N, C-alpha and C positions, 0 to 999 in steps of 0.2 A: 953488581956482582951476581952471576948466576951460580947455580950449584950443579957441578958435573957429577957429584956423587950421590945426591939425594934423588929418590924416585919412589913414589907411593907404591907399596908392594901388593895391594889388593887389586883384584880385577873388577871390583864393584865399589859403590859408595858404602860407607860404614853401615853394617847391619847391627841393629840394636835389639837385644832380647828384652822386650818390655814386660814379659811375665816375671822376669827376675829383677826388674828395675825397682829400687826402693821407693820411688815416687809414683810408680804405676802398679804393677802386678802384686807387689808385696803389701800394699796398703789399700788398694781399691777392691771392691767386691767383684765377684764373678759376674760378668755382664749377662743380663737377662734379655729375652727376645725383644722387649720394648726398646731398651737403650741400643741394642744392636741394630734394629731397624732405623732408629733415629740417626745413628752414626752412618749407616749405609746411605741414607737419603742425603745427608750432608756431603758425603764423599761422592755420590753420584753427580750432584750438582757441580762440585769442583772438578770432577773428571771430565764432564761435558765441556766445561769452560776451558780447561787445559787442552783438551783435544781440539776444540774449535780454534783456539789461539795457535796451536801448532799447525793445523791444516791451512789456515789462511796466512800463516807466517806473520802474525800481527806486529811483531817487533820491526818488520821491514816496511810497514805502511806508514805514511805520514801521520805524525801524532797531532792531535788537536791541541788547542791552547790549554793552559792550566785550568781554565774555568770550565772546560768542556769534558764530557765523558767520551772516551775513545770509541766505544761501541756505538754510541748515539751518532757521533760524527761520521763513522764509517757507514752507518745505515743511511744517513742523509745524502751521502755522496756515493751511494752504492754502485751506480753504473761506472763511474770513474774508478772506484775501488776494484771492481771486478776486472776492468780493463787492465789496471796496474798489476793485479795478481797474475793474470794470464801472461802479460808481457814479461814479468819477472820469471815465471816458470819457463817460458820459451827461451828467454835469454840465458838461463842457467844451462838448459839442455844443449843449446847451440855453442856455448862457450868452450866446452871441453877443457883442455889444459891451458886456455888462453891467459889464465891469471898467474901463471908461474912468474916469479919476480924477475925483472929484467935489469935491475941495478944492483950493485954491490951493497949499497946501503940497505935496501929492502931485504936482500938475502941475509944480511947480518942480523936483521930484526927477526926474520922468519925462522931461522934455525933454532935459537933458544926457545922461541914461542912454541914451535912444534914439539920440542923435546920436553920442556918444563911446564908449558901452559902460560908462561908469563915471561916478560923481558923488562928489566929495569933500564931506564934511560936518564940522561941528564940534559935538561934544557938550559940555555944560557940565561944570564941575568937580564939581557935585553928582551928576550922572549917572555920570561916570567913577568917582567915589568909591564910589558904590553898586555899580558893577560889581566893583570890587576887593573890597568887603565880601562880596558874594554868592559870589564865586568864590575867596575867600581859601584855603579848604581845598583846592581843586583846584590852585591855584598852589603851595601848600605841598607837595603830593604830587609835582608836577613838579620842584620844587627838590630833592627827595630822589632823583629818578631820574637815571640816567646816560644822556643822550641820545646816539644814534648819528647821525653825519652821513649815513649811508647809509639810515637809516630815519626818514622824516619823522614817522611815527606816534609815535615815542618822544619827540618834542618837544611833543606835544599830548595833552590828556585830554578826552575827550568827556563831557559832563554827561548822565547818564542821566535821561530825561524821566519815568521811572516813580518813581525815588527822589527826584527834585528837581523836582516839578511847579511849586512856587512860583517857582523860578528861571526856568523857561520862561514862566510867566505874567507875570513882571515884564518880561522882554525883549520879549515880544509886545506888552505895553502900551506900552513905549517906542517900539517899531517903529511902532505905530499912531499914537502922538502925533506922531512925526516925519514921518508921511506915507509911511514906507517900505513898509509892508505894502500900502497902497493902490497905490503906484507899482509895486511888484513884481508885484502881481496884474495890473495893466494891461499891464505889459511882457511877462509870461509868458502872459497871457490865460487865467488860471486862478486860483482863490482860494488864496492862499499865506500862510504865516506863518512864524515862526521854528520850524523843525522840527529843528534841530541846533545845539548850542552846544558849542564846543570852546575850552578854555583852552590857550594856547600860550606856550612859553618857548623862545627860540632864542638860543644863545650864538654869539659869533664863532668861526669855524673857519678854519684856514689853507686857502687856495684854491690849487689846482694844476690844470694842464691834464689833462683825462681822456685826452688823447692824448700825454702826455709820453713814453710808450714808443716813439713813432714820431717824436718831435721836433716835434710840432705845438703851437703856442701856444694857450692858452685863448681861446675866443671871447668877444668883448665881449657877446654875446647869451646866454651860458651862464645857464641858469635860466629862460629864456623858453619858453613853451609854452602849451598849452590844458589845461583840466582834463578828467578822465574823466567827471565828472558832467554830465548834460544837463538842460536846461530848469529850471535853478535860478539863483538869484542869491546872491552871497556878500557879507557885510558884515564888514569888519575894523575893530576898534576898538583903537587904540594906547593902552596904559596907561602910557606914558612918552614922553619926547621922542624922536622918531625923525627923524634927519637922513639925508643921502644914504648914509652908510655904516652906518646902523642897521637896514637891512632893510626899507625902505619898499616899498609896493606900487608897481610901475611898470606902466603900462597903455598899449598902443599904440592911440591914439584911433581909433575907427572900425573896428578889426580884427574886431569881432564880426560885421560884415556879410560878412566873407570866409569864414565857416564854412559848409561844405556837408555835408549829412548823409552822403553816400557817402564823401567824403574823410575826414570825422571818424570814421566807423566803422572805416576802415582804420587810421587813426592810433591810435585807442583800442585796436584789436585788437592791434597790435604792442606797445603799452605793457602791456596786460593779460597777455600771454603772455611778457613779459620781453625781447622782441627790441629794445626801445628802449635797452637798457643800452649804455653806452659801454665796458664791459669788453672786452678783446681777443677772448675766445672768443665773446662775443655779437655783436660787430661782424662777425665772419666769417659767422655764421649769418644775421644781418640782411642782409648784402650778397649772400647766396645767393638772396634773394627776387627775383622778377621786378621790373624797374625800376618798374612801375606800383604795386607794393605797398611800395616803399621810402619809407614816410612814418611819422612819429612824432608823438605828441602832445607829448612833451617833446623838441623839436627844437633848442632854442637852442644846445646845446653843439656841434652839427654845422654851424652857420653860420660861415663863415670870415670873418676880419677883412678888411674892405674889400669884401666881397661885396655885390651889389645888395640882397640880403635884409637884411643887416646895416645898410645905409644906410637902407632903408625903415623898419626898426624904430627905429633911433636917431633919425631925423628926426621921427618921429611919436609917440614915447613921452612920457608925462607921469609924472613921479615924484612921488607924493603923500607929501611929508614933513609933519612936524608944522606947518610954516609954512603949508601949504596947508589942512590939516585933520587932525583926529585920528581920523577915521573915513572909510571909503570903501565905497560900495556898487558892485558891479561884476558884469558878466556873464562868468563864467569860460570861456565858449566863445571869447572874444577872446584875443588874445596878451597875456600878462602875466607878471610875475615878482614873487614875494613872499617875504619872509623870508630873503633872502640877506644875512646879517649879517657885515659886515667888521670892525666895531669895537663892543665893549660887548655888551649883552644886550637883546633885544626881548621885552617882555611884551605879549601881545595876546589878544583874544578874537575868534574867527571864528564868525559866525552864518551859517547856510545857510537861505535862504527856500525852503521846499518846500510842496507841497500837503498840507495836514494831513488826517488821517483824519476822516471824517465820522461 
C-alpha cells in the first residue's frame, strides 16, 4: 500500500535548534575556543572522508570481504579501481536516457518509487522459501553470535560475492524478474544490480531515552535518519511476519526530495567522525561546532516530542508491515527507520542495488 496523500512538506531535512534543546544548549556550557577547535578537527576529518567517498562513489565499487577494510582493499587494487571509476563515469555520461523503464512491471515499480521514495512489494512463498534456503548457513552463523545494540554490524552478515556467486546470481535474477533492477537503474540513472546481500537478525531490546541523564524523554522519532550510502537503493525482504512492533521499515513519503548534497555531506561527516553520538561526552563536542555544522544523518533521537519536525515526520510516514508487503524497495537518502524491534525477533535480508563492475 502506497500513500497518495502523504508527502513530506519541508524542502530540507529536519533542522534542529540545538541552542534550545534540553539535552544540549540548555544544559551544556558555552563552548570555549579549545573545545571548538577540537570539534572542528573531528568534523574536518569526517568531512574529508565523506567528500572522498562521494567523489570516488565508493558505494559503487566492489566491496572487500568482511575481514577487510574497504579503503585498504581499494588502495591495493588502485589501478583496477581507477579504471573502474573512469569507466563508470564515462558510461553514465554516454547513457543519457537509456535507463528509462521498458517494461510495464518496471514502470509500475518506478512510479511510486519516484513519488514517495519507496515501494512496497510482496514476494511469493516459493521465493521467500528459496531465500531462506540459500541463506540458511548465514542465519545459523548469526544465531550463534551475540549481537550488540550499539553495533548494528553485529546483527548482520554480508554474503561474500567471491565465495557465493550463485547466491548473487539468484538474487539478481529475481530482481530482474520483478522489474526491480530496471526500475532501480532508471531511478539512479546508471546500470545497477544487486551488489550487496546481508542476512540480518534483530532481537527486541529494551528502549530508553539516550538523554535519560538529563531527564529528557525518548523522542518518538528515535531511529529516524538517512543512510551514509549515496546513489544506491535498498531492498528489504522480511522472512517472517512483521507487525508494528516487529521492526518494520517506516518511510517518510516524499522525503527523498529534501536531500541536498551539501547538507547531506555535513550530516554524513558528523556521523562518520562520531559526532552524531548521543553519549554525553560526544554531545558536548558536537555542540561546540558552529550552528551551521550542527546537523546529523542519524538525527531522530534529537527531535523533541511535539516539535514541528516530529509532526511532519509522524504525519507523513508509512510503516510497511507484513499486511502491506513482505518486501520494500527504498531510497535511503530519504528519512526512514528500520529494524527497531520492540517485540520478538526479525529475520530479514537487505539487498543493496549498486553499479556493478564492468
